[in-house]
C-alpha positions as CSV (number, residue, x, y, z in Angstrom):
1,M,0.0,-0.1,0.0
2,S,1.2,3.5,-1.0
3,E,2.2,5.6,1.6
4,K,-0.3,8.4,0.5
5,K,-3.2,6.0,0.5
6,L,-2.2,4.8,4.1
7,K,-2.1,8.4,5.1
8,T,-5.8,8.9,3.2
9,E,-7.2,6.0,5.2
10,Q,-5.7,7.3,8.7
11,L,-7.5,10.7,8.0
12,L,-10.5,9.2,7.1
13,Q,-10.4,7.0,10.0
14,R,-9.7,10.4,12.5
15,V,-12.6,12.0,10.8
16,D,-15.0,9.4,11.6
17,E,-14.1,9.0,15.2
18,L,-14.3,13.0,15.2
19,L,-17.9,12.7,13.7
20,T,-18.6,9.9,16.8
21,V,-17.5,12.6,19.2
22,L,-19.3,15.5,17.7
23,N,-22.5,13.3,17.7
24,V,-22.2,12.6,21.5
25,I,-21.5,16.1,22.3
26,S,-24.8,17.3,20.2
27,R,-27.2,14.9,22.2
28,D,-25.5,16.3,25.3
29,L,-26.3,19.8,24.5
30,T,-29.6,19.0,23.4
31,E,-30.4,17.3,26.6
32,T,-28.6,20.1,28.9
33,S,-30.9,22.6,26.6
34,K,-33.9,21.0,27.3
35,A,-33.4,20.7,31.1
36,L,-32.2,24.2,31.4
37,K,-35.4,25.4,29.6
38,A,-37.4,23.1,31.7
39,M,-35.9,24.7,35.0
40,V,-36.6,28.5,33.8
41,G,-40.0,27.7,32.7
42,A,-39.8,27.9,29.0
43,P,-43.4,27.1,27.2
44,A,-44.0,23.5,26.6
45,V,-43.4,22.5,23.0
46,A,-45.7,19.4,23.3
47,P,-49.5,19.9,23.3
48,K,-51.8,18.2,25.5
49,E,-53.4,15.0,25.3
50,G,-56.0,15.4,22.6
51,E,-55.1,19.1,21.4
52,M,-53.3,20.4,18.6
53,R,-50.6,23.2,18.4
54,T,-51.9,26.3,17.1
55,I,-49.6,29.3,15.4
56,D,-49.2,31.1,18.3
57,D,-48.3,28.0,20.5
58,I,-45.6,27.8,17.8
59,K,-44.9,31.4,17.6
60,T,-44.1,31.5,21.5
61,L,-41.2,29.3,20.9
62,F,-39.3,32.1,19.3
63,P,-37.6,35.2,20.2
64,K,-39.4,38.3,19.2
65,D,-36.5,38.9,16.7
66,L,-36.4,35.9,15.1
67,G,-40.4,35.5,14.8
68,E,-40.3,38.4,13.0
69,M,-38.6,36.8,10.3
70,L,-41.0,34.3,9.5
71,M,-44.2,33.5,8.0
72,F,-46.7,30.8,9.8
73,E,-49.0,28.8,8.1
74,E,-51.6,26.2,9.5
75,M,-52.0,23.4,7.9
76,E,-54.0,20.3,8.3
77,E,-51.5,18.2,10.3
78,D,-48.5,20.7,10.3
79,I,-47.7,24.5,10.8
80,I,-45.4,25.5,8.1
81,I,-42.8,28.3,9.0
82,K,-40.8,30.1,6.1
83,P,-38.6,32.8,6.3
84,R,-39.9,36.4,5.1
85,Q,-36.0,37.4,4.3
86,Y,-32.8,35.9,4.1
87,L,-32.0,34.5,7.5
88,G,-28.2,33.8,7.5
89,S,-26.4,30.8,8.9
90,E,-26.6,32.0,12.6
91,N,-30.5,32.8,12.6
92,F,-31.2,30.0,10.7
93,A,-29.3,27.3,13.2
94,K,-31.2,29.1,15.8
95,I,-34.6,28.4,14.1
96,A,-33.9,25.1,13.2
97,S,-33.0,24.2,16.7
98,I,-36.3,25.7,18.0
99,V,-38.2,23.8,15.3
100,R,-36.2,20.3,16.1
101,D,-36.8,20.8,20.0
102,A,-40.7,21.2,19.1
103,G,-40.3,17.8,16.8
104,G,-40.2,19.6,13.5
105,E,-37.8,19.6,10.7
106,Y,-36.8,21.7,7.6
107,I,-37.8,20.5,4.5
108,S,-35.4,21.6,1.8
109,A,-37.0,22.2,-1.5
110,G,-35.3,24.9,-3.3
111,K,-37.4,28.2,-3.5
112,E,-40.2,26.3,-1.6
113,S,-38.1,25.3,1.4
114,H,-39.7,25.6,5.1
115,F,-39.6,24.6,8.2
116,R,-42.5,21.9,9.2
117,V,-44.0,21.4,13.1
118,P,-46.2,18.8,13.6
119,R,-49.6,20.6,15.0
């Protein structure tokens, strides 16, 4: 085996190890964030038994500055969240985190990209 191929394989192995560590850290941070939100009385993200969330329920999850950047649309099963403007990577990450904590996801669809949160 050539020296170049050996170094490449070692680098790939190291990258895989780092990804594993980062995944563990990410899970720990998510759990810590949820615990801190519970301690400070952050609004609950799950609807009560038998109830569906409304746009207002979802809007309360966002700080005012982020909420003003977004449009909310209530669908039968989901609440769709679309940006009113370019978000930038920092705001996008904050919004994505809030949406994930609420059980939602980001849907990448070009100009129709949006966040979706189950009602």
